[in-house]
N, C-alpha and C positions, 0 to 999 in steps of 0.2 A: 550285762551285766548293770555296773555300776554307770556309766553311765546311762541307761533310761534311768536308774534311781535319781539322778540328780536331772532329770531334765521331769520329776514327778515327788520332790521335792514339798513338803508339805506348809502351808504360811507361817509358823511358826519354825522349823528348819530357815524357810530362808529368811525371815528378817533374823535369824543368830545369825548369819552364813555374814549378811552383810553390815554387821559387824568387827567376828571376824576374817573376812577374805582382807586382802593387800597389808596385811598384817598388822591390821586395826590394833590388836594387840600386843605388839613386839612381837610377835616370832608367826611363823608360815601357818598356818592349818589349810587342810586339802577336802573334802565333803565327797563323803558315798565314795570310801577311801576303802579299796578290797582291801583285808586281814587275816588271811589265813582264809578259814571257811566261812570270814567276815564279811562282815561290808559296816565299817563304820562310821557313823554321820556325821566325824568332825573330825580327823587327827591329829594331832605337833607334833610328827618324828621326833625333831631338836630337843622338846621336853617329854618323851612319852606319854603323851595324855592324850585319852579319848574321850571325847561327847557322845552323850549318846540323848537323846529326847524320849519320851515317853510319854504313850497315850493311856488311859484307861487299862487296852490288853496287857500290858506286864506289870499290873496290882503283881507283886511278892511272886513276879515269875523264877519261877528254876531254872527255865532256858538262861535268863539274864543275870544269872548268879558264874552259870556254868560259864559266860561269855565273858562276863570280869575275872573268875576265875585265871581262863586263860588266856589273856589278853597282858592280865598279873603274871603271867609264866616267863611272856616274854617280856618281857622291861616298862607296860604299857598299866598306868596307871586311870583309870576308868569315872569322868561325871557324870549324871544322871541327875536330868531335870526335863517336871515334869512340863507338855506343854503349854500348861495352865502359867504356869512360872514365866516360860518367854512373853504370853501372851501382858501379863500384868504386872511384869516387875522384872524389867527386862536388864534394870541396872545393877538390879543384884544378883541376876548371875554371870553377868561379867564382871562384876566381884568378884565373886567367889573363884571363880573361870582362871584372872586375874592372879588371886592370890594363892591359885595350883601352881602354874604358873612360875609364880617368882619361887616358891618352895625346892620345886623341881629343880634339878643340872641339868643343864644340857647334857643330851646323850653323846 
Protein backbone atom coordinates (compact mmCIF):
# COMPACT_ATOMS: atom_id res chain seq x y z
CA UNK A 1 0.00 0.00 0.00
CA UNK A 2 2.75 2.47 0.94
CA UNK A 3 4.50 1.85 -2.38
CA UNK A 4 1.26 2.64 -4.22
CA UNK A 5 0.80 5.83 -2.20
CA UNK A 6 4.36 6.94 -2.98
CA UNK A 7 3.42 6.79 -6.66
CA UNK A 8 0.28 8.83 -6.05
CA UNK A 9 1.62 11.70 -4.01
CA UNK A 10 -0.22 15.00 -4.31
CA UNK A 11 1.61 17.93 -5.94
CA UNK A 12 2.03 19.45 -2.47
CA UNK A 13 3.49 16.23 -1.05
CA UNK A 14 5.88 16.03 -3.99
CA UNK A 15 6.93 19.65 -3.48
CA UNK A 16 7.62 19.14 0.23
CA UNK A 17 9.42 15.85 -0.45
CA UNK A 18 11.84 17.64 -2.77
CA UNK A 19 12.94 19.71 0.25
CA UNK A 20 13.03 16.84 2.77
CA UNK A 21 14.71 14.10 0.74
CA UNK A 22 18.42 13.44 0.94
CA UNK A 23 18.69 14.94 4.44
CA UNK A 24 17.61 18.32 3.12
CA UNK A 25 16.99 19.46 6.70
CA UNK A 26 19.90 17.53 8.18
CA UNK A 27 17.96 14.35 9.07
CA UNK A 28 16.47 11.48 7.11
CA UNK A 29 12.79 11.44 6.24
CA UNK A 30 10.76 8.64 4.74
CA UNK A 31 7.62 9.25 2.70
CA UNK A 32 4.33 7.35 2.82
CA UNK A 33 5.71 5.30 5.70
CA UNK A 34 3.59 2.55 7.32
CA UNK A 35 3.28 3.16 11.06
CA UNK A 36 1.04 0.64 12.75
CA UNK A 37 -2.41 0.94 11.21
CA UNK A 38 -1.57 4.28 9.59
CA UNK A 39 0.57 5.51 6.73
CA UNK A 40 2.35 8.77 7.56
CA UNK A 41 2.92 11.27 4.75
CA UNK A 42 6.47 11.85 6.03
CA UNK A 43 8.32 10.59 9.09
CA UNK A 44 11.70 11.24 10.66
CA UNK A 45 12.32 8.24 12.93
CA UNK A 46 15.52 9.80 14.29
CA UNK A 47 13.59 12.68 15.87
CA UNK A 48 10.17 11.08 16.28
CA UNK A 49 8.45 13.52 13.93
CA UNK A 50 5.51 12.86 11.62
CA UNK A 51 4.46 15.42 9.03
CA UNK A 52 0.99 15.32 7.51
CA UNK A 53 -0.34 17.45 4.67
CA UNK A 54 -4.07 18.01 4.80
CA UNK A 55 -6.71 19.12 2.35
CA UNK A 56 -10.12 20.50 3.27
CA UNK A 57 -11.44 16.99 4.00
CA UNK A 58 -9.39 17.03 7.21
CA UNK A 59 -10.99 20.16 8.69
CA UNK A 60 -11.63 19.39 12.37
CA UNK A 61 -11.30 15.66 11.75
CA UNK A 62 -11.84 13.49 14.82
CA UNK A 63 -9.99 10.70 13.01
CA UNK A 64 -6.93 12.95 12.64
CA UNK A 65 -7.00 13.82 16.33
CA UNK A 66 -7.17 10.12 17.23
CA UNK A 67 -4.32 9.36 14.83
CA UNK A 68 -2.17 12.15 16.30
CA UNK A 69 -2.87 10.86 19.83
CA UNK A 70 -1.88 7.34 18.78
CA UNK A 71 1.36 8.65 17.26
CA UNK A 72 2.08 10.59 20.47
CA UNK A 73 1.61 7.42 22.53
CA UNK A 74 4.43 5.93 20.46
CA UNK A 75 6.71 8.94 20.96
CA UNK A 76 6.00 10.77 17.70
CA UNK A 77 4.98 14.40 17.43
CA UNK A 78 2.74 15.23 14.47
CA UNK A 79 2.99 18.48 12.53
CA UNK A 80 0.06 19.19 10.23
CA UNK A 81 0.10 21.64 7.36
CA UNK A 82 -2.61 22.59 4.91
CA UNK A 83 -1.85 21.87 1.27
CA UNK A 84 -2.22 25.56 0.47
CA UNK A 85 0.55 26.37 2.99
CA UNK A 86 2.99 24.23 1.01
CA UNK A 87 1.83 25.83 -2.25
CA UNK A 88 2.02 29.43 -1.04
CA UNK A 89 4.62 29.52 1.74
CA UNK A 90 6.97 26.54 1.58
CA UNK A 91 9.74 28.54 3.27
CA UNK A 92 7.60 29.04 6.39
CA UNK A 93 6.59 25.36 6.42
CA UNK A 94 10.26 24.32 6.26
CA UNK A 95 11.18 26.79 9.01
CA UNK A 96 8.54 25.31 11.32
CA UNK A 97 9.72 21.77 10.57
CA UNK A 98 13.33 22.80 11.25
CA UNK A 99 12.37 24.45 14.55
CA UNK A 100 10.54 21.33 15.64
CA UNK A 101 13.46 19.08 14.65
CA UNK A 102 15.87 21.24 16.65
CA UNK A 103 13.59 21.08 19.70
CA UNK A 104 13.32 17.28 19.60
CA UNK A 105 16.22 15.17 20.79
CA UNK A 106 17.32 12.17 18.75
CA UNK A 107 15.51 9.00 19.80
